[in-house]
C-alpha positions as CSV (number, residue, x, y, z in Angstrom):
1,M,-48.3,-3.1,27.4
2,K,-47.5,-3.5,23.7
3,R,-47.4,0.2,23.2
4,I,-45.0,0.6,26.1
5,L,-42.7,-2.1,24.6
6,I,-42.8,-0.3,21.2
7,Y,-41.9,3.0,23.0
8,V,-39.0,1.3,24.9
9,L,-37.7,-0.2,21.6
10,C,-37.8,3.0,19.7
11,L,-36.1,4.8,22.6
12,A,-33.5,2.2,22.6
13,V,-32.9,2.5,18.9
14,V,-32.6,6.3,19.2
15,L,-30.2,6.1,22.2
16,F,-28.1,3.5,20.4
17,S,-27.8,5.6,17.3
18,V,-26.8,8.7,19.3
19,W,-24.1,6.6,21.1
20,I,-22.8,5.4,17.7
21,L,-22.8,8.9,16.4
22,I,-20.8,10.2,19.5
23,G,-18.4,7.2,19.5
24,G,-17.8,7.6,15.8
25,R,-17.2,11.3,15.8
26,I,-15.4,11.8,19.1
27,N,-12.4,9.4,18.8
28,R,-11.4,9.9,22.5
29,L,-14.7,8.5,23.6
30,G,-14.9,6.0,20.8
31,R,-11.5,4.4,22.0
32,Q,-13.0,3.9,25.4
33,W,-16.1,2.1,24.1
34,A,-14.5,0.1,21.3
35,V,-13.1,-3.4,21.7
36,S,-10.6,-2.8,18.9
37,Y,-9.8,0.7,17.8
38,E,-7.3,1.8,15.1
39,I,-5.0,4.5,16.6
40,S,-2.5,6.1,14.3
41,N,1.2,6.1,15.1
42,T,1.0,3.2,17.5
43,S,4.0,0.9,18.1
44,Y,2.2,-2.1,16.6
45,G,-0.7,-3.2,14.5
46,Y,-2.3,-6.4,13.0
47,G,-2.1,-5.6,9.4
48,D,-4.5,-4.2,6.8
49,Y,-6.0,-7.6,5.9
50,Y,-6.8,-8.3,9.6
51,K,-8.4,-4.8,9.7
52,I,-10.5,-5.7,6.7
53,T,-11.5,-9.3,7.8
54,D,-11.4,-9.4,11.5
55,L,-10.4,-13.1,11.1
56,N,-8.8,-14.6,14.2
57,D,-6.5,-16.7,12.1
58,F,-4.8,-13.5,10.8
59,K,-4.6,-11.5,14.0
60,I,-0.7,-11.6,13.9
61,R,1.1,-8.7,15.6
62,I,3.2,-6.6,13.5
63,D,5.7,-4.2,15.4
64,K,6.4,-0.7,14.0
65,V,10.1,0.1,14.0
66,S,11.2,3.6,14.6
67,S,12.8,5.0,11.6
68,P,14.0,8.5,11.9
69,E,14.8,10.6,8.9
70,L,18.6,10.8,8.7
71,H,19.2,13.2,5.9
72,T,17.6,15.9,3.7
73,A,16.9,16.0,0.0
74,T,19.9,18.4,-0.3
75,S,22.4,16.4,1.7
76,A,21.5,12.8,0.5
77,Q,23.2,11.1,-2.4
78,I,20.2,8.9,-3.2
79,L,16.5,10.1,-3.3
80,L,13.5,7.8,-3.0
81,M,9.9,8.5,-3.8
82,G,7.2,5.9,-3.7
83,D,4.1,4.5,-2.1
84,S,3.5,2.6,1.2
85,F,6.2,0.0,0.5
86,F,8.8,2.8,0.9
87,Y,7.1,4.0,4.1
88,A,6.3,0.6,5.7
89,K,8.3,0.0,8.9
90,N,6.7,-3.4,9.7
91,D,9.2,-5.2,11.9
92,S,12.0,-3.4,10.2
93,E,13.3,0.1,9.3
94,V,11.9,2.1,6.3
95,F,13.4,1.1,2.9
96,A,15.7,4.2,2.7
97,N,17.4,3.5,6.0
98,G,18.0,-0.2,5.1
99,L,19.3,0.8,1.6
100,E,21.7,3.3,3.2
101,K,23.3,0.7,5.5
102,K,23.6,-1.7,2.5
103,I,25.4,0.6,0.1
104,D,27.0,3.0,2.5
105,K,25.5,6.0,0.7
106,T,23.2,8.5,2.2
107,A,19.5,8.1,1.3
108,Y,16.5,10.2,1.8
109,K,12.8,9.4,1.1
110,F,10.4,12.1,0.2
111,P,7.3,12.6,2.2
112,D,4.3,10.8,0.9
113,R,3.3,12.5,-2.3
114,T,0.7,12.3,-5.1
115,G,2.9,9.9,-7.2
116,V,3.5,12.4,-10.0
117,P,7.3,13.0,-9.6
118,I,8.0,16.2,-11.6
119,P,5.1,18.2,-10.1
120,D,5.9,16.8,-6.7
121,L,9.6,17.8,-6.9
122,K,8.5,21.3,-8.0
123,S,5.9,21.6,-5.1
124,L,8.7,20.6,-2.8
125,N,10.9,23.3,-4.2
126,Y,13.6,20.8,-5.1
127,K,16.3,22.5,-7.3
128,K,18.7,21.2,-9.9
129,G,22.1,20.5,-8.4
130,D,24.7,17.7,-8.2
131,S,23.8,14.5,-10.0
132,K,21.9,12.1,-7.8
133,I,20.1,8.8,-8.1
134,F,16.3,9.0,-8.0
135,I,14.6,5.7,-7.2
136,L,10.9,5.8,-8.0
137,E,8.7,2.9,-6.7
138,T,5.2,1.9,-7.4
139,V,3.1,-1.1,-6.4
140,E,2.3,-3.2,-9.5
141,R,-1.4,-2.9,-9.6
142,Y,-1.1,1.0,-9.9
143,T,1.8,1.0,-12.4
144,L,-0.3,1.7,-15.5
145,K,-2.4,4.4,-13.8
146,R,0.6,6.2,-12.3
147,A,2.6,5.9,-15.6
148,A,-0.1,7.8,-17.4
149,T,0.7,10.9,-15.1
150,Y,4.5,10.9,-15.7
151,R,4.1,13.4,-18.5
152,E,2.6,16.0,-16.1
153,T,5.0,18.8,-15.3
154,D,2.9,21.4,-13.3
155,P,2.1,21.1,-9.6
156,P,-1.7,20.8,-8.9
157,T,-3.4,24.0,-7.9
158,T,-3.8,24.3,-4.1
159,A,-6.5,27.1,-4.4
160,L,-10.0,25.7,-3.9
161,S,-12.9,27.1,-5.6
162,F,-16.1,27.9,-3.6
163,R,-17.7,24.8,-4.9
164,D,-14.7,22.7,-4.0
165,K,-14.7,24.1,-0.5
166,V,-18.4,23.2,-0.2
167,N,-17.9,19.7,-1.3
168,K,-14.8,19.2,1.0
169,L,-17.1,20.4,3.9
170,C,-19.7,18.0,3.0
171,R,-17.3,15.1,2.8
172,D,-15.8,16.1,6.2
173,V,-19.3,16.4,7.8
174,F,-21.0,13.4,6.3
175,D,-18.0,11.0,6.0
176,G,-19.2,7.9,7.8
177,K,-16.1,5.8,7.9
178,D,-15.4,6.5,11.5
179,M,-18.9,5.7,12.5
180,E,-19.0,2.6,10.5
181,Y,-15.8,1.4,12.2
182,F,-17.1,2.2,15.6
183,F,-20.4,0.5,14.8
184,R,-18.5,-2.7,13.9
185,H,-16.0,-2.5,16.8
186,N,-18.0,-1.3,19.9
187,F,-18.1,-3.7,22.8
188,L,-21.9,-4.4,22.2
189,I,-21.7,-5.5,18.5
190,Y,-18.1,-6.7,18.1
191,P,-18.2,-10.0,20.1
192,L,-21.3,-11.2,18.1
193,R,-20.0,-9.9,14.7
194,Q,-16.6,-11.4,15.4
195,W,-18.1,-14.9,16.2
196,I,-20.3,-14.8,13.1
197,I,-17.4,-13.7,10.8
198,N,-15.0,-16.4,12.0
199,W,-17.8,-19.1,12.0
200,K,-18.6,-18.3,8.2
201,Y,-14.8,-18.3,7.4
202,R,-14.1,-21.6,9.2
203,Y,-17.1,-23.6,8.1
204,L,-18.3,-21.9,4.9
205,G,-15.0,-20.6,3.6
206,M,-16.6,-17.1,3.3
207,V,-14.5,-14.0,3.7
208,D,-14.9,-10.2,3.2
209,Y,-15.7,-9.2,-0.4
210,R,-12.4,-7.2,-0.6
211,I,-10.5,-10.5,-0.4
212,L,-10.7,-12.3,-3.7
213,A,-8.4,-15.2,-3.2
214,R,-6.4,-17.0,-0.6
215,S,-3.7,-19.5,-0.1
216,F,-3.4,-22.2,2.5
217,S,0.4,-22.9,2.1
218,P,1.8,-20.4,2.6
219,K,-1.1,-18.9,4.5
220,M,-2.0,-15.6,2.7
221,L,-4.9,-13.5,1.6
222,F,-5.0,-11.6,-1.7
223,N,-7.1,-8.4,-2.2
224,F,-9.5,-7.8,-5.0
225,E,-7.4,-5.3,-6.9
226,E,-4.3,-7.4,-7.2
227,V,-6.2,-10.6,-8.3
228,V,-8.1,-8.7,-10.9
229,F,-5.0,-7.0,-12.2
230,A,-3.2,-10.4,-12.5
231,R,-6.0,-12.0,-14.5
232,E,-6.7,-8.9,-16.6
233,E,-5.7,-9.0,-20.3
234,I,-3.3,-6.2,-20.7
235,K,-2.6,-5.3,-24.3
236,D,0.9,-4.6,-25.7
237,E,-0.2,-1.2,-26.6
238,G,-0.8,-0.3,-22.9
239,I,2.6,-1.6,-21.9
240,T,4.3,0.3,-24.7
241,K,2.6,3.6,-23.7
242,A,3.5,3.1,-20.1
243,A,7.2,2.5,-21.0
244,D,7.2,5.6,-23.3
245,N,5.9,7.6,-20.4
246,I,8.6,6.3,-18.0
247,K,11.3,7.0,-20.6
248,F,9.9,10.6,-20.9
249,L,10.1,10.9,-17.1
250,A,13.6,9.7,-17.0
251,D,14.7,12.2,-19.6
252,K,12.8,15.0,-17.9
253,L,14.3,14.2,-14.5
254,K,17.8,14.3,-15.9
255,K,17.3,17.5,-17.8
256,D,15.3,19.5,-15.2
257,F,16.8,18.1,-11.9
258,N,19.9,16.2,-12.8
259,L,18.4,13.1,-11.4
260,D,19.1,9.6,-12.7
261,L,16.0,7.4,-12.6
262,V,16.0,3.9,-11.3
263,Y,12.5,2.5,-11.7
264,M,11.2,-0.1,-9.3
265,I,7.9,-2.1,-9.4
266,M,6.9,-3.9,-6.2
267,P,5.1,-7.0,-7.4
268,N,1.6,-7.7,-6.0
269,A,1.7,-10.8,-3.6
270,Y,-0.7,-12.6,-6.0
271,S,1.7,-12.1,-8.9
272,I,4.3,-14.1,-7.0
273,Y,2.0,-16.7,-5.3
274,Y,-0.8,-17.1,-7.8
275,K,0.1,-20.8,-8.2
276,H,-0.9,-21.3,-4.6
277,D,-4.4,-19.9,-5.1
278,A,-6.7,-22.3,-3.1
279,S,-9.4,-22.1,-5.8
280,G,-6.9,-23.7,-8.3
281,G,-7.7,-21.0,-10.8
282,G,-4.7,-18.7,-10.3
283,S,-3.1,-17.1,-13.3
284,Y,-0.7,-14.2,-14.1
285,N,-0.6,-11.9,-17.2
286,N,3.3,-11.5,-16.9
287,F,2.9,-7.8,-16.7
288,I,6.1,-6.9,-15.0
289,P,8.5,-9.0,-17.2
290,R,6.7,-7.5,-20.3
291,L,7.1,-3.9,-19.0
292,H,10.7,-4.5,-18.0
293,E,11.6,-5.7,-21.5
294,E,10.1,-2.5,-22.9
295,L,12.2,-0.4,-20.5
296,K,15.3,-2.3,-21.4
297,K,14.7,-1.4,-25.1
298,R,14.5,2.3,-24.0
299,G,17.6,2.3,-21.9
300,V,15.7,2.9,-18.7
301,K,17.2,1.5,-15.5
302,F,15.1,-0.6,-13.3
303,A,15.3,-2.8,-10.3
304,D,14.0,-6.3,-11.2
305,V,12.5,-7.3,-7.8
306,Y,10.0,-9.5,-9.5
307,S,12.6,-11.9,-10.8
308,R,14.2,-12.2,-7.5
309,Y,11.0,-12.8,-5.8
310,R,9.8,-15.3,-8.4
311,N,13.0,-17.3,-8.1
312,F,12.8,-17.3,-4.3
313,A,9.2,-18.2,-4.0
314,D,9.6,-21.1,-6.6
315,K,11.6,-22.9,-3.9
316,S,8.9,-24.5,-1.7
317,D,11.0,-24.6,1.4
318,N,11.5,-20.8,1.5
319,P,9.4,-18.6,3.8
320,P,6.9,-16.2,2.4
321,L,7.8,-12.8,1.2
322,Y,4.7,-11.1,2.3
323,Y,2.6,-11.0,5.5
324,A,-0.3,-13.4,5.9
325,N,-2.3,-10.4,7.3
326,D,-0.9,-7.5,5.4
327,S,-0.4,-6.4,1.9
328,H,3.4,-5.5,2.4
329,F,6.5,-7.4,2.4
330,V,8.0,-9.0,5.5
331,P,11.5,-7.9,6.5
332,L,13.1,-10.7,4.4
333,G,11.1,-9.4,1.4
334,K,12.2,-5.9,2.0
335,S,15.9,-7.1,2.4
336,I,15.7,-8.9,-1.0
337,A,14.3,-5.7,-2.7
338,I,17.1,-3.7,-1.1
339,D,19.6,-6.1,-2.3
340,E,18.3,-5.8,-6.0
341,V,18.4,-2.0,-5.8
342,A,21.9,-2.1,-4.4
343,K,23.0,-4.4,-7.3
344,V,21.5,-1.9,-9.8
345,L,23.5,0.9,-8.1
346,G,26.6,-1.1,-8.5
347,A,27.1,-2.0,-4.8
348,K,29.0,-5.2,-4.1
């Protein structure tokens, strides 16, 4: 009898493993067997922090607003390049469309690129023409890393070596992200896992390791990267070097493409709301104001979104500028950022 139970248990483990493999690899089947499954290009979502934590308190619906591309790089008067803040369409249009309505000038955002502007423009076959505004956006926590690449001028090679092809194949074959997601969200495991996660959060204050801080008022989560960045000691030399690279980029864009740079740093949510850190140990290294000061010395135009956000958030009765369940700005935060860019561009 004992041997039969062992056989049955082993068979169940094997069948369950095969089921996880199939559900994780074949998305069509995985969606049928999952309680909650991420489907790209849906009309709504629940935010990247809910996806990370699975906390019921942060399961807040975010609608995705259709934002068709209205122009081309050739026809538009203003060009935008940046990260997910420029592509986010959470409860509002993408940044470029909102900016166009604000300043009554045509705007075009480039497709998601590597974040290295000059090689990106070359790979897109953008040619020098009439003078245009080029708005380059980066989220704060990646500013130094990205600024270090601004002197690169050649597009990355697209030809893969045999070794690169083998490595890529191995990553594609053995990448376990889909299986891990299905393992966590299938209808057998998910209910128990969800109950445990929310119990630990409610009674022990425990949350996913990728969330390093939280605020109760306003209700917000802060990811590991932004908290570490805010508390990190960033030396003046690092900021000076970043400013030099941004100045080099501005000059190069003007010379090679006749583009006038407007640099824009989107503050980390923690940089704005660190005083609300529930641990009481919140701090900020003042990175953005320090870099802005260096850019000002070099004559580089920038949109000071940080100061606008800081002044707004310091008034306790104002609503939050970021989602509780997502790392991006709410429509109000996007609107304020658009207003700041419009001011730099001379719009009334």
